[in-house]
C-alpha positions as CSV (number, residue, x, y, z in Angstrom):
1,X,-4.5,-1.5,-10.7
2,X,-1.8,-3.6,-9.0
3,X,-1.3,-7.2,-9.6
4,X,-3.2,-9.7,-7.3
5,X,-1.2,-10.8,-4.3
6,X,-0.7,-14.2,-5.7
7,X,0.7,-12.9,-9.0
8,X,2.9,-10.3,-7.1
9,X,4.2,-13.1,-4.8
10,X,5.0,-15.3,-7.8
11,X,6.8,-12.5,-9.6
12,X,9.0,-12.0,-6.5
13,X,9.6,-15.7,-6.1
14,X,10.6,-15.9,-9.8
15,X,13.4,-13.5,-9.1
16,X,15.0,-16.0,-6.9
17,X,14.3,-19.1,-9.0
18,X,17.1,-21.6,-9.4
19,X,19.2,-19.8,-6.8
20,X,19.4,-16.5,-8.7
21,X,20.3,-13.3,-6.9
22,X,18.1,-10.5,-8.2
23,X,19.3,-6.9,-8.7
24,X,18.5,-5.1,-5.4
25,X,16.4,-2.4,-7.2
26,X,14.4,-5.1,-9.1
27,X,13.7,-7.0,-5.9
28,X,12.7,-3.8,-4.0
29,X,10.2,-3.0,-6.8
30,X,8.8,-6.5,-6.7
31,X,8.5,-6.3,-2.9
32,X,6.7,-2.9,-3.2
33,X,4.3,-4.4,-5.8
34,X,3.6,-7.2,-3.4
35,X,2.9,-4.9,-0.5
36,X,0.7,-2.6,-2.7
37,X,-1.3,-5.6,-4.0
38,X,-1.9,-6.8,-0.4
39,X,-3.1,-3.4,0.8
40,X,-5.3,-3.0,-2.3
41,X,-6.9,-6.4,-1.7
42,X,-7.4,-5.9,2.0
43,X,-9.2,-2.5,1.3
44,X,-11.4,-4.1,-1.4
45,X,-12.2,-7.1,0.8
46,X,-13.0,-4.8,3.8
47,X,-15.3,-2.5,1.7
48,X,-17.1,-5.5,0.2
49,X,-18.2,-6.4,3.8
50,X,-18.7,-3.0,5.2
51,X,-18.9,-0.4,2.5
52,X,-19.1,2.8,4.6
53,X,-15.9,4.2,5.9
54,X,-16.1,7.5,7.8
55,X,-14.1,10.5,6.8
56,X,-12.0,10.2,9.9
57,X,-11.2,6.6,9.1
58,X,-10.2,7.5,5.5
59,X,-8.1,10.3,6.9
60,X,-6.4,7.9,9.2
61,X,-5.6,5.5,6.3
62,X,-4.3,8.3,4.1
63,X,-2.1,9.6,7.0
64,X,-0.8,6.0,7.6
65,X,0.2,5.5,3.9
66,X,1.8,9.0,3.7
67,X,3.8,8.4,6.9
68,X,5.2,5.2,5.4
69,X,5.9,6.7,2.0
70,X,8.6,9.2,3.3
71,X,6.3,12.3,3.5
72,X,7.2,14.3,6.5
73,X,4.8,14.2,9.5
74,X,3.6,17.8,9.2
75,X,2.5,17.4,5.6
76,X,0.9,14.0,6.4
77,X,-1.0,15.5,9.3
78,X,-2.2,18.4,7.2
79,X,-3.4,16.1,4.4
80,X,-5.1,13.8,7.0
81,X,-6.9,16.8,8.6
82,X,-8.0,18.1,5.1
83,X,-9.5,14.7,4.4
84,X,-11.7,14.8,7.4
85,X,-13.1,18.2,6.6
86,X,-10.7,21.1,7.1
87,X,-7.3,22.1,8.4
């Protein structure tokens, strides 16, 4: 489970404390952790209000995440279609 968005934000901010310049890889990892924690919180908050998400909506979200993770479009589309009940 990722950090909370507040904790992730604080970790990122700590890298820059007292005018420090963090290692680019360390900063990138902290930014990825912050993005992941924000997405995780948004999904959990949304499901708390409206617990049912259709297969098509789940497929869309899976495809969106895969497209932004460097997976090629064809593979992403195949996985998205499989999520909603068949290729």
